[in-house]
N, C-alpha and C positions, 0 to 999 in steps of 0.2 A: 555204423551200423544204422544211424536212422536214413542214410542214403541208401543202404541196401534194402531197407523195409520199403523205401519209397520205389525202387527200380522193380521189386516184385509186384507190387500194386500197379506201377506203371505197365508192366509185360502184359499182366491180367487184362488192364484195359484195352491196350493195343491188339491184343489176339481177338478182342470182339469188334473193335473199331476198323481196322485194316483188313486187307485181302491177307492171306497166308503168306505169298511172297513178299510182299512188301514188309510186312511184319518180321518175317526171320532176318530179312536184310537189315532193318533198321535195330532190331533188336541185338545184333551183334554190335553194329556200330555205335548203338546208344550205351553198350556193355563197356565198349572201348573209352567213350567220351566219358561216360561217370567215373570210371576207374580213373582216367587220368585229371579229371576235375577233385577227384576225391584225393587223390595222392599227391598232386603237385600243383593244383591251382589250374585255372582256365589257360592259362598260357601253354600249358606241356600237352594239349589236347590236339595241336595242329596236325602234328604227323600220324597220328591215331585215325582221323576222320577224313582224311585227304580222298579217299576212294568213295566215301557216301554222297548221297544226294544232299544237295545243300538246303532244298527247300523242305525236304524232311525233317533234317535236323534242325532248321531254324525255326520250325513248329515246335519240337520238343525244347529248344533252349528258352524260349519265349517261356514256355510252359514252367519251368525250372525257375527262370527269373521271378514269375510271377507268385509262384509258391515259396519264394525265399529260400530254395534250396543252393541257388546259385546266388550268393550275395550281391548288393548292390554295387558294389566297389569292383566286383568280376564281371559285371555283365558286358559291358565293353569288349572285353577280350574275349568273352564266350561267343559271343555275335562274331566277331572277326574270325574266331577258329572254325565256324561253320559256313563261311562263307558270305556272311552278311556284313553291313556296315555297323559302325560303333554308332550311328544314329538313327538306323532303319530297321525295319522288319521285313518280312515276306511282302511281296507285294509293291514294296517300293515304298511304303508309307515311312513316315517319322516313328520311332518306338518310344512315345510320350510315357514316362513313368511316374511323374510328378506333376502337381500344379505349376503353372508358369503365372508369374504376375509383375508387376514393376521393379526393376533392379534384380531380376533373376538373370544370371548367366549361365553359358553353357552350349555345347554343340546341338541340344535340343531346341534351344532359342534360334539358333541360326536356320534349324531344318525348319521350324514353323515360319520363320520369315520366308525362306525359299517356298514354302507351299503357298503362302500368303499372296506373294507375287505372281506365282503362276496361276493361281485361282482366281486373279483379276483384283485382289484386295490390295493394292499395292502400298507397302510399307511406306516408301520415300521415292519422290522423284528423281533426286540425287543424292549422292554421299552416301553414309552409312545408311543400310538398310534398302538401298535401291536394287534394282534386278542387276546381278551379279557381284554387288556390293553387301550382301547378307552378312549382318554382325553376330555376335554372340550375346549381345546385352538387350534385354528387354526395356524397352524406354517409351516414352510417351506417344511416339509414331506407331511404335508396335501394338500398342494398348489400342489405338485409335482404328488400326488395321483389322484387328482381332475383333473390335466391336461391331465394325461394319459387316465382317463375316456372320459374326452371330446374329445380326439383324437380319441377315440375308437368308440364314439357313436356319432360323426359328429357334434359337438357342436364347433361352431365358436363363437369367436377367442378361441384358445387354450391357455388360459392364468392363467389356475388355479384359476380363479374366478368365486365361485359358486353364479350366478345372475339369471335373468329372464329366459334366454335362457337355462340355466342348469337346473333350477327347472322345466320349461315345458318338457325338456325331460327326466327328473327323474320321472315326474307324468306318462308320458306316458309307461317308462320301469316298473314301479313298481306297476301297476294297479293291484290288487289281489295277489301281491307277499307277500314274507315273511316280518314280521315285527321284525326289530333289537329292543331290549329291551334297551331302555337308562336306565341310573341308574342316583342317584341326582348329581348335582353339588358338589365335596366335599368341605367342609366347613374349615376355617382356617383364615391367616391372609387375610383382603380384599385386592385385588390388584386393585379395583375400588373404587371410593368413595361413600360415603353414602348417600349423600345428594345434592340437586339441588335446587336453589332458583329461583324462577319465578318472574320477576318484569316487569312493563310497561317499557318499553324503550322511545326515544326520537320521538314522534309521527309525522308523516308527515301531512302536513297540508292537509285540505279538498279542493279538486279540481275536474278536470274533467277526465273522461276515457274515451278516444276517441276510436273510432274503430281501431282495428290492433296495438293497444299500446301495448306493453310488459311490465312486470316488472312494473305494476303501483304498487305502495306500498301503502298497506292499514295498517298494524298493525306492531309495533315493538315491540320486547320482549327481555330482557336482561336475559341471564340465565348463573349463577353464580355456580361453582362446588364447594364442600367442599374441605378442605385445605386436607384431607386424602387420596385422590386419584382420578384419571380422573374420569368423568360421562358420559357416551355414552347416548345418547338422541335418543331414538330408533324412536320416532314419536311426531308430533305434530298435534292436533286434532283442527281443525278451523271449524266455523259456520257462515254462511251467515246470516245476519240479516239487518234489514230495509227494505223498499218497493222496492225490487231488485228482478228480476227473476234469478233464477240460471243458466239459459241459456244465462245471459248477460255477464258471465265469461266462457271464454273457456278453462282454466286451472289455478290452484293456485300451486304456487312454494313458498320455501324458498330460500332466499338470504342471503350470509354470508355477514359478516361487510366488508370485502374487496370486495364486489361486486360480487364474486363466486357464482354462481347457485349452491345450495348444492342438490336440488331436481333434481335427475337422468330424472323424469318422471313428468310432470306437471299433477295434479289430478283434478279430476271433482268432483262436489259435488253430494252426493247420496240423496236419497228420504228425508232424516231427513235436507237437507241442509248443511250438514257436508261433511268435506273431511280430511283424514286421512293421512298426509303428512309424510311417513315412511321411509325416506331416513336417516339412522342413520349418525350422527357426535358426535364428542368427544368435550368435553369441560375440558381441562387440568385443574388438580386440583388447587384450589387457585385462579382461573383466571374467567374471566366474556367475554360473548360473546352476542352482540346485533345482533338478525337477523330479517330480516324482511320477513312478510307475503306478497307477492306479487301476482298479478292477471295477466293472458294475457288475451287480449280482442279478441273476435271474428272478421271477416271481416265486419260482417254487424250487427247492434244493432239499426237499423232505428225503429223495433216494441217496442224497451224497453228504447227509448229516454227519457231522464228527471227522470228516476229511480234514486234512491239514495240508496247505500247500505253500508254497514261494513262488515269486516272480523274479526272475533273475535275470540280468541285464548280461547279455553275452556278444554284443556288438554295437559298433557305433559307426555310422558311416558318415564322413564328413568330407566327403567330395575328395579335392586334391589335398587336402590337408592332412599331416600324418598324426594318427592317433596313437595316443601313447596311455600307458596306465595297466592296471592289472585288472583282467576279467576272467572269470564273471564277477559281477557284484551281486549278492545276495543280502535281501532285506529282511522283512517281516514275516514270519509263517502265522497265517491266520486260519483260524478253524471254521468250517462252515456250521451254521447255525440255522435250523429250521423253526425254532420254536419262540426266538425273540421277535416279537411284533414291534417292528418300529414305524415312524410316523408316516402318514401318506399326504399328496398333494393332488388334488383334483383340479382340473382344470376347465375355463370358459373364456368365451368371447368377452371383454370388457364393453361396460355400458357406454363408454366414450367412443368405441371403434366406428370407423366411417361405416362399416359392413356392406360397402359396395363400392364399386370402383368409381371415382369420381374426378372431375377436372377442377384444379386449382390454380388461381392466377398467379401470376408472379407479384409479390408483395405480401401475399397471406401470412398473417403473422400468428403464432401461438397455435398453430393446427396440430389436432392430435391425429398422427398419421396410423398409429396401431394402438390397441388396448387389450389386455388380456387379463383375465382373474383367476386367482390362485385361492383355493380353500384348502385349509388344514383338516386332516383328517381327524378321528378319535383317538389314535394312538398316542400322541404327544404333541405338544408346541412345537411351531416349525419357525425356524429362522431362516429366512430369505438373505441371501450376501449379495447376490447380485445377477443382472438379467443381461444378457449378449443377444442383441438385435441384428440381424442379417438383413442389411439392406442391398435386396436383389435388383432394384430399379436401376436405372440407365443415368441418373442425374449423377454428376460429379460431387465430391465431398464439398465443394466450395460454393454449390449452388443452394446448399442448405446453411442456415445460420442458427444460431442460439439452440443448438439441441438440447434438450433436459430430458430425462426421465422423471417422471412424476406418479406419485401414488395417490390413491383415493382419501388417506388420511392428511393429505396437505405437505408431504413431502417431497423435496426436489432435488436431484442428482444431477451433477455435471456427467456427462457420458465421454468417453474415451473411444476415439474412432481410430479403426488400425489402418495402417498406412496404404492399403490399397482401397479404402473406403468403403470395405465389405461389411466391418461389423461395428458397430456401437455399443461399448460395454457400460452399463449404469452400475456402480458399484457403491453399494450401502456401508457406508463406514459403521462398524460394530452389528450390523445386520439390522432387519427389520423383524418383531417377532409377531407371528399370527397365531392366535390363541386357538385351541382345538375346535373346530368346528366354525372358526370366523374365516371370512375372506378379506383379501387385499386385491385392488387392482392396479396394474401399472401401463402408464401410459407412455408412448414416445411421441414428443412433440418437438415443434420446431417452426422456424420461418422460412417460407419460400422465396430466396433472393433471385434466384436465375434459372436458367434451364429449360426455358421453353421447348415443347416438344418432347420432353424426356420424362422419365417415369419416376415416382418414388414407391418403394415396396418394404416396409420394415417386417420382416417374417421373424419368427422364433426356429431356425433352422432343424435345431435336434434338441430332444428333451434335457439333455444335461447343458443346455446354454441356460438354464434357469439353475443356479448354484444355491438349493435349499437344504438345511442342516436340523437335524432333529434336536430340540431343546434339552430333551431328557437323557437319550442314549448317545446323541452327539454324531451319529452317522448320517453322512449324506444321503439325500432322498432323490430317487428320480420320479419325476412327476408321472402321473399317468397317461397313457395313450389318448390320442382322441377318436372319434367315432367316425370322422369324414373316411371314406375309402374312395373318392374321386374329387374331381373338381380342382381349379386351380384360382388363385387371389380370391377365396370365397370367405375370407374371415372366419376359418375354421380350424379345428385342430383335427390332423389327419392322424389316422389308425397306424399305420406301418409303412409312411413314406416322408420323405423329407421334400421340403420343409416340414416340418412338425405342426408350426402355427402358420399356416400361409394367408398373410394379410392380403386385404384388398389394396387394388393398386391404384396409386393417385397419379395422374396425368398432369405435369405443369402445364399450364395453357399458355396462353400467349402473354406478352409483357406487357406493361402497363405504361401509360405515359400522364404525367400529373404537371399543372401549371401552378405556380404559386407567385406572390409578389417577392421580389428580391429587394432587399435593404441594402444592395450594394450601391444603389443611386437613393439616396435619402432625401426626404423632404427638404428643398432646398431652392435657390434662386436661379433664374436664367436672365439673360440679357437681349434687348432687343438689338438686332443687326449682328448678335453672335452664330458664328456657323458652329456645326458639329455640337450643338448644346445637347445633354444628358436629361432625356424627358422622362425616362422612366427604366424600370428594369424588372426582369422575370426569370424565375428557377424554372425549368423544363427538365423535369426529371424522368428517363426512360430506364425502367426495371425489366430485367430479364433479357432483353436483347436491344441491338439499335434498332432505332425508328426512323421512318422518313416518311415526310407529308409534303403537300404540294400547294397549300393554301392556308392562309393565315389572315385574321381579321383585326385590325385594330380601331377602336374607338377613340376618339380625342375629343375631350369635353375642355370647353375654355370658359372663362368668366370676364366680364367687361367691369374693370374696378370703378368706373365713374358713368356707367350705361349710356357713353355717348354714340355706342355704335360705330366706332370707328372700324376701319376695314384693315385686318392684320395677316400678315401672310406668314405660312410655315411650310418650309419647302424642303427637300432633300433628305426626307423622312427615312432612314436607313436602321436596320438591325443588325448589329454585331454580336460576334460571338465572343467568349471569355479572353480568347487569342487576339480580338481585335480585328479579326476578318468580316468584312461586310457578307452576309448570308441572304439579305432580303433588301430590296429596293435598290436605288433611292426611289421613292415616290413622293408627290407634292399632295399635301391635305387640302381638300378642296371644301368638304362640306362636314360630315361628322364622324366619317370612318375611311380607313384606306385597307384594301384587299391585296395581299401580297400573293404571287402565285410562284415563288420561286420553289424550288424542290430543296428541301433541307434535311439532313441527316443527323439525329439527335444519337450520340453516343450513349451506352449506358451509363447510368451516374446522374447526378444533378449538374446541370449546365446552366450558366448565366447569359441571358440573352438581354442586349443593352439597347433601347431606342433612343438615336439621336436625331435633330434635325436642326433646320436654320431658320430663325425668327427674323422676320423682314424688320428693316430698319424704321419703319413708320407702323404706326395703327397700335402699336403694341405700348402699355403705359404700366407705370408702377403700380403693384399688386394686381394686375392681372394674373389669372391662374391658368394653368395646363395640368389637364390629368387623362394618363395614355389608361386604356384599357384594353386588355385581351378578349376580344368577344366570345362568349359562351365556347370554350374548348371542346367542349361535348360536340357541338354541332360546325364550328367555324373553323377549326383545324382538320382539314379535309384530306381523305386518301392517305390516312396514317397504315404504314405496312410493318409489321416486324421484318426485319432483316435475318434472322433466322427461320422463322416458320414460315413466312410469306403471308400470313394471316393479317387479316385486317384489325385494326385497333380503335377503340373509342376513348379519346382524351377524356379526362378530368380536369376541373368539376364542370358542372351543367349550369354554372352561372359564370357572369363578366369576372375577370381578376383584375383590379385596379392598382397600378404601381403608384407610388407615393408622387403627390402634386407637387409640382415646381410653380413659384411665383415669378412672375416679370419684375425684375429690379434694376435700376440703372446702374451703372459703376460708381460706387462710392467709397471712400477713405474717411475715417474719422481718427484724427491723431490725438492724442491726452497725455500730459505727462503723468507717469503711474505713481498712485500713492503709495506701491508696495516699496519704494525709495523713500525709507523714511527719514527724516532731520537728523544728521548725525555729523560726530567729529572726523575730520580727515588729517594725518598726519602729513605735516610739510616734509617733502622729499621722498615721499612714497609713489611708487609706480604703478600704474595699471589700476588706479582709484576708479572707481565709478562715481560719476557725478551727476549723472542723467539718466533717466529710465523712462522709455515711451512707450505707449499701447497702441498699436497701429489696429484698430477695428474696421473689418470688411465683412460683417454679419450681415448689414442689409446692401451687399453688391452684388448685383446680378451677375459679374463677371469677375475672372482672377484677375488680380491687378499687378503690374510690372512696374516696379521702382526703381529710378535710375539716379536720382539725386536727392539730398535731404537738407533742409537749412531748420536751425536752431537760434533761440535767442538766448544770450546769458545776460543776468542780471548779476553785478557785482556791487559789494559795498564801496564805500566810497573811497577806501584808500587802495582797494584792489585792482590790478591791471591783469586783464585777461593773458596778456602775454606772459605771465609768469606762469602760465600751464604750457605744457609741449606734448607732442604726439598725442594728439586727440584722434579718435578712432571710434567709428561705429561697429557694435558687434550684434550678431544674431546668435542667442547662447552664447557658445565660447568659440562661435566663428568670425574672424575679423571681416568686415565688408569693405573695410577701406585699409589699404595697405600701400607699400612703396610710395608714390608722389601723389596718391590721394589720402595719405595722412595730413592733417590739419595741425600745423604749427602757427599760431596765431602769431601777428607782429604789426606795428605801427599803432596799437591802439593806447588810450589814455585809462587813466585810474577812474573807478566810479562810470564809466558808462555801460551803456546796453550795447552788447557787440552781436551783431548776426554772423553765424559760422556755417559755412555752406560745405557739405560733402558730397564728393562724386563717387558712387560706388563702383568698385571694381569690375561687379557685372550686375545685371538686372535681378532685383529681389523680387520673386514673385510673392504675393499673398492670396492664398487660396480663397474665393468668395466665401461667405459663412464663416469665416474663420478669425480669429485673433492673433496677432504676432508681437511679442516684446522686443524692442530693439535697447540696447544699452549704449552709452556714450562713456568712455573711459579714457584717463588722462594722466600724465605724470604730473605730480604737483612739485614744482622745481622749488628749489631753498630759497629764491627770491621771494617767496611769498612771507607773510608777517602773520603771526598769531592771531587769531580771532577776525580774519577778513572772512568773507563769505560769498558763497555764488549759488545761483539758482538757475534753471533752465525752463524756458516755454519756447512759444513762436512769435513771430511779428505778426500784426494785423493787418488783415487785409491781404488781396493777392494771392496769386500760387506761388507758393514758396517750395513746394516738393514737386519732382517733376514725375507724374504718375499716368499711366494709360492703361486702357483696358486690353486684356491678352487677346482675346477674340475678335473685338471688334476695332482694336488699336485707336479706339477714340480717346482724347487727352480728358483727365479727370482732375476737376477742381476739387482738392480735399477740404475738409472741414476740419479746422485747427483749433481746439480747446485752449485759450491763452492763460489759463488759470496757470500760475508759477506752480513749478515742482517743488520739492523738498528742499530747504535751506542747507547747503553744506557749509560748517566752520572748519577753517584750518587751525591746526592746533601743533605746537613744535613736538609734543610729546605726550603719551599717557601715564596712567597711574593704575595702582591697586592698594586694596585693603584686605586685611584678614581679620575677621571675627569668628565668634562660636557659632555653630550651627544650631539654632534652636527648634528647626523645622520637624525634627523627631520628637521634640519633648523630653531632650535627653535627662536624665536623674541618674543617681547612683545607684548602680547594679550589683550583686552578689553571684560570684561564680566559686565552682569547687576549685581547689588548686590544681594544676598540671592542664586546665582548657585552654585548647589552644584557638586562635583566631577570634578572642574577645576583642569587641569594639570598646577602645577607652576613650574616644574622643572623636570629633567631627568639626570642620572648620571651614567656611564659607570664603573663598578666594574671589573678589569681585575686581573689574578692571574698569575702568574709564577711557574713552576716546580711543584706544588702541588694544588688539589682542597683545598680551603678555606670556613669554615663555618663563617658567619661574627656575630661577638659575639656584639659589640656596633657600634653605629652608630648616629651621630650628626648632627643636622641640625641647622643652624643660621639665622635669618633675618638679612640679608644684607642691607636693605632699611629703615632703623628705621628713618630716618628724616620726612618718610611719612606713615609710617605703623607701627603697634603694635600687639601683641597676639589678642586683640580684633578684628581684621580685620577678623579673622580665627576661625570658630566655631568647625571644624574638620579637622583632618590631617589622610592621607592615605598614606602607602608605597606599592607599588605593584612589584612583579616580574612577567612581562608579564601581564595576567590576574589574577594571583593569590594574593590575599591581603595577605601581610606579616604582616602588623600592622595597627591598627586604635586608636587615641586618640583624646581627647580634649587637644589641647597643650596650655602650659601655658608660654612658652618661656621665663622663668626666665633668666634674663642675657641676654635676646635675643636668647639664643640657647634652643633646644629640645633635649634631649637625648631618643634613642632608643636601648633596651638589647634584644637580641634574644636567643634563644635555639640553642645551637650546636651540639646536637646529632640526633634530628629527628624532624618531624613537628609536632607541636600541633593540628591542625586544617586542613580542606581540601582547604582551600583559598577561600572560598565564602565570601560573605559579613559578614555572621553572625559567621564566623569560620576562623579566621586569623591563617595562620600557625606558625607566630612567628618564622620561620627559614629560612634562607638564605645560601644556598651554590654555590659557583661560581667553576664549573668545572676546573680541571688542565690545564693551559695554554690555557685560554679561556675568554670570558666576558659575562657579564649579562648587560643588560639595566634596572635600577631599575627607577621608575618613582614614584613622589611624587604627590600626588592630595589632594586640599582642598575644604571645604564649605565654602563659602564667606558670611560673616554678610550681613543681610538685613538692608537697610537704613532706621533710624526713627530719631525720636528727641533725641533717647537716646543713638544711634548707629550707626556707619558705616560713611565714609564722601566720596562723590564722587571724582573719580581722583586718589585716593590712589593707589600708586605701592607696590605690595607684591612681593618683591624678596628674594630669599633663597640661601644659599651656605651650604657647607658640615661642616662648623663652624670650628673655630680656631683649634679644635682637641689636644688631646694629646694620650698618651698611653693607657689612660682609655676610653675617649669618641670615639676614633676609633680604632678597633681592631677586630681581625680575628684568628680564630685558624686552624693551618694545618691538612688536614684529614689524612694525613698520617704521620706527624711527632709529632703530638699534641701540637706543638709550637704556642704560642700565639706571633701573630706579629702586628705590626701597619702599615698602607698603606705607602709606598715609597713616595708616591705623592698622593695629594688631591687637586691640584690646575692644572688648564689648561695652566699654565707656564710652568709645569713639575717641579715644587720644592714645596716641602712640605707648605703648607698654606691650603687657601680656594680656593672653586671653586664655582664661581656666576654663577648664570642664569638669562636670560631676564626678568623673572618674569610675573605678570600680573596687570593689572588696573582694579578697578572696579568702577562702576558708579550707580546711581539709575535706569537708564536704558540706553540703549544704542541702536543706529539705525544700521541697516543692510542695505547698497545700492547695487542693484544689477541692470544691463542692461537688457532692454525690447527688444527682437527682433522687427523691424517695419513689418510688415505685407509685404509677396511677391508681388512685382512690384510696390512697392512704388519710385515714381518718385518727382524730384524737380519742384515743381509748387507753386503757389501761395496759401497760407492758408494750405500748406502742413505739414506734421510733419517731423522734419529732425533729431529728438534726442528724445528717450524714456527711462525711467528708473523707478525703484520701491524703497520706501524707506518703510521698517519694523520697527515698535517699538519693542523692546525686552526687557521685566522685567518691563516696564512701557511706559506713555507718554514720546514722544520727541517732540522737536519742532525745525524746520529747520529755520534758520534766514538767512542766505546767501549760494548762489550757485554759483558757478563760472564755464563757459564755454569757450575751446579755440575753435576758428572758422577759417575755412581756406578755401579759393574759388580757383577753377580752371577754368578758361575759357577766352574767349575772352573779347577785349575792350568793355565797357558798360554793363558788367555782373554784376547785383547788387543783394544781399540777404539782404533783408530790414525788418524793421518792426517786429521785434522778439519779441515773448510773449513766457512766460513760465506758463503752465496751468498745474492747479492739476486736473486731469482726474476724481480722485475719488469723488472730490468735484465738479466737473463741474464747475469750476473758475477760470478766469485769475488771476495770481497773481501779475501782472503788466501792465501797459500801455504798448504798441507797443515801443521798443526800435529800433531807427535807425543805421544801421551800413552800412556805404557805401563802397563798395566794393574796397576800395584803401587802401593804407598803412599808409595815413595821419592821424596823431592822429587828429588834428584840425577838420577834417570832421567829426567826432563823435560828433553827438548832446548833448550827456552829457560826459564829460572827466572824471568826478568824479569817483572813483574805484568802488563806491557802488552805485547801480540803474543805470548803465550806462555802456558805453563801452570804452577799451583803447586799444592799440595795443603792443605786445610784440616786442621783438628785431629782431626776425623773419618775422614779418608782420602778425602773426595771430592776428585776433581780439579777445579781452577777454572780454566777458559778465561777469558783475558782478551784479547779480540778487538778491534783497531783495523783498520781498511781499511788494507793495504798499499800505499803509495805506488807501488812498482814493479810489482806484479801488479793493483792497481786503479787506480791513477792520480792519487788523491788520498787524504788521511788522514781523510775524513768522506763519509757518503753523503748527499746532498740530497733531500730529499722536497718536490717542490712542492706549494703550497697545495691542499688540498682533495682529494688523491692518497692512494693507500697504496702502500707497499711490502711485498711478502711476502719473508721470507727464511727459510731453511732450513739447518739444521746438518746436515752430512753426514759419514759416518763411511767414507772411501775404503777403509779396511784393517779388517776385521773376521775375527779368528781366533777359532773355538769350540773349546772342549776336549772336547766330545763330552758332557758333563754337561746333563742334561734340566733345561729351564726358564731357560737362560742368557739374561741381559738387560741393557740400560744404561738409566739415569733421567736425564733430562735436566732442568733448570730455568733459565729466565733471570731473573737476580737483580736486586733493587733495591737502594735505599740507605734507610736507617733513619732518617736525620736528614741536616740540610744539613750541608755542608763546613765546619768552622771556618775554614779558609784559613790562610794564612802570616801574618796579622796579627791583632789582639787585637780588630778590630771584629767586634761582635758581627752575628750573621746577619740580624736586624731591620734594620741600617743597610747591612750588605755585600750588595748586592743581586746582583751579578755578578763573576764569576770569570774569570781566565786558566785554561787546562787546568792550568798547571804549578801552580796553587794548589789544584787539586782531586786530582790523582794521589797525591799523598802522605797524603791523608785517607783513614781506613777507609772512608768513605763515597763511594767512587768507581767504583763497580760499572757504573754508568750515566751516560754524559756526553753532552751534546748542547746545541744552540743554537738560538737563534728567530733569528739573525742581525740583531741589534739594531744591531751596527755599522753595516751597510749603510743603515740609515735615519737613523744620527745622524753616520757619519762616512765614511770612505773604504771599508770593508769589513771582513768577518770573517777573522780569523785565529786560529791556536791562542794568538796572544798579546794578542786581545783580550778585554775584560771582558764579556763577552757568552754564557758557558758556565755551564751547569748540572748539577747531577748527578740520579740518577733520584728524588729525595724528592718523594712526593705527585704525580709523574706521572700522567696518567690511565691507568688500569689497571694502574699499576705502584705502586699503594698499599701493595701487600706484592708479595712474590716471585711472579712470573706462574705459573701451575699446571705442575706437572711433567708429564713424558711418559716413559711405558715402552715400550720396543719390546722384544721377545722374539725369541728365534731361530725 
């Protein structure tokens, strides 16, 4: 039906446009063609139109294609049916129907290449793209050819992108011109996907479509590409349905799932109520993309208010890919609304905009290319989500660096640059709210890194490139049109043309050339007579384009250290590039400067150029200096030309650039025995033992030094014969310098002599001038040595003992030898070790909840003498068997620092547990699942070994509160405590394994465990707390760890300071967590008389200590609180506050009260004679008479083992070692 309507309209048009005869003939033919297309598709039209004039029909076919009547996927067949080619139109020109850019493929690309080659803008000289070898792929060469064609034919921007402007210019140029003949796209392995599935997306809800709204979402479709390749969606065809006028929609666009508008131009509906949205986009292989079909609303829709319409997706063109799925897809139906007044955005040029075409040099940083201002109208606040800038200049993406979008409120946003470099989108996470009537400015800024002769032009191509949403109604808003009706690149918003905001154009100026000192040649030494000496270096950086210059002036300043006026020569001065090639010189220095006239091209980027020369062998003296300067680059580096632009360039800076100063030094070497090798013991029989260490100092040498032989002097004790050493070698680090026949095996010497040993190096050793090098002397200590024999090394007095020459001069160097003897090494037959308790961490008894894992129960210090030791056997013993057994520990761990050595479930047979370790190498990595089973202690050093345990959980069948788990190193024998010397291989037992320093056992403090334990912490009073009636004078917190705990008694010490008559009375302890007082008010009169306490009983009242401090012993009152203890559930905390309900001040300045929660210094003795080590738990009545009864608590053990806890069950403890109460809790002072 739609086609027939179109035909009737077209015939009416033809009767006016063409002569009657032609119109009649064409009408019949057209009806045949259109009928065939309607019934069977384009391919059926061929026999029906064979008699028609192809030129007439081609015109109509192209019209049908442009109107969308013939779908894009049938266009090729339709053209062929009327005698045209699949890639061309009448007149021989290519029929371009889409934008072409980097990575585009197809016959239209090939036709474009053929056109460019024929028009003189050759794509390639040879191979793909060359004349006769045009391809279907749009690559870098095609882009360059298009850019050249654009520049020659006035198409802006010159970007190498073949879009709408280029197509229009192309049509104008090729009217009636020759036709390139495209060839079919070659077949082979597909580079694109073969299938695209179209499914409904998550549809928007039905809603209103108010006037001026943008991006009103109608329909969402999900597009899924096949797994065999990317799929390009060339177009989506939509159709307006429902009771809605076409004019109710001002344009239709496709929105990507990330909010970016895919459509470059909003399309309007044609006579068939359809629009072809033909801005191509790619679905990567095996992925899905959900896109939204959205519409922009006109400024006025009064005549169409109340109409309801839909935008249905009726077609998807995916090129050669097969499209599957069910069409049409219908989304939301929106109602046109002409009364809702949504927000608005007015526009202006930003304050930072250049506002004129300017030139900016390469190297310009942080430059604002374009700036715009948006103002929210009075309708609602506006949220700006993103701004998409169109870079229409000719620079490449790589020419600009550090692109950022910033706003006038200090915001800075990264921009996403499109693959073709055309668009830079600044997305604002969460959006930026502009209040009604307020304004915000956005700036596009960045660095000009290269691109000389090209342009930068950051426009806003269309109004919808600004994504703005109303904060109240949520509709997207189309910013207002501009007012400019003419002009280009004028920093103005245009009324009805694109670009909407046409920014001023920035031309990238010439490149820049800058010279700086390079530290690649640091301040150092040079030597007289030396050739190719480094005199200095410079960094020359060319930005934007390569630079060529032809003149270069060096100043050379020298000093004469002794002012003797000697004549010194400096010749063969040459400049080298970073590759070592000579680019200037050589020239001889005669006065103060050298002028080079060589032509040098500096590539883009920073390049290092080194100045070298030869110093004469006479005239130069120690401490003379040479300083090389590049004379005023701005004037003395001449004829600088940019190799891209051909323009002249001035270098910077306009002042001399001076390299690091070089000092003339004679070749020199000082050798000293190194103190880093300290006096130590050496195991007899050990191999590759370091016996000497020597520092070679060339810091004052003017030349690199070559060493070929070394001589050292051995000093031995009276009984030692150096012949008992063998395989003596010199090492540079771990590299042997003497091997094979150069290994020294002394012989024929006698005991007690000073023996000279000479070493010929395998190859020359080079010591760089200005540096130090350490050499080591290693040897095997044979079994012929006797314990306590000693040896030390230095050098012989006088003469040249080392063969040393200068590398550049070849002159012999007499070394300076420091004859102070090196450290003395003493030979021993074997080493030893000891084990002691480690006290570095201040170990003391600690309490833990039962079931706690990884509890440290002891730490031991293993210390060696003479040689490294690998521990072979280690024994632990339970040292408090009166209150603990193996059943109290479920797992045992031994750690070397953070590395796990061993773990096991202990048995403690006969109260001991034995560990056996590997003595050669680690078996695991030391992680929780991979113990090393290896423990090595370095020679004459120590390691702290930690023992940890998992504690048993208390239940009716296991564990008992209060048990003390303590360990020691065990009684030990030669079997249970043993190590192997790493040098001697001898097995030894520790000389000491007791803190007393004699063989025996080492005991540590250990741990106690309970069903649960309390943790007590001081709480800070609020700032400004003062001494007033009803005020808090002390605050603390108790946390239950491992289970519930109960607090029975708490004791506080109070003291006051003030004048006569001061009182702090009516003390109440309150559980702030429960919001309950634990006791009635306790009266404490501010004197030191015991009888003045209302209740002198030590529980539930007060008394005074010998210092006159009131002691408040507080137990929850059964009548006021309801029970005699406070129960704190596991894992929770109760906060307590001590309050003084009555405070009377005397008027003396600075009156105060100081309060402190007390702990217990020891465990209670109890009413029996059983020691605490065995007496694990108590009744309250057994604790109260004891002096250590200030804090009484329970872990409710009886609840786990019997009927429940009462004051008469044996599960009460005092405050000794309670976590946080190891000492009295911090005191708090409150002043008036």
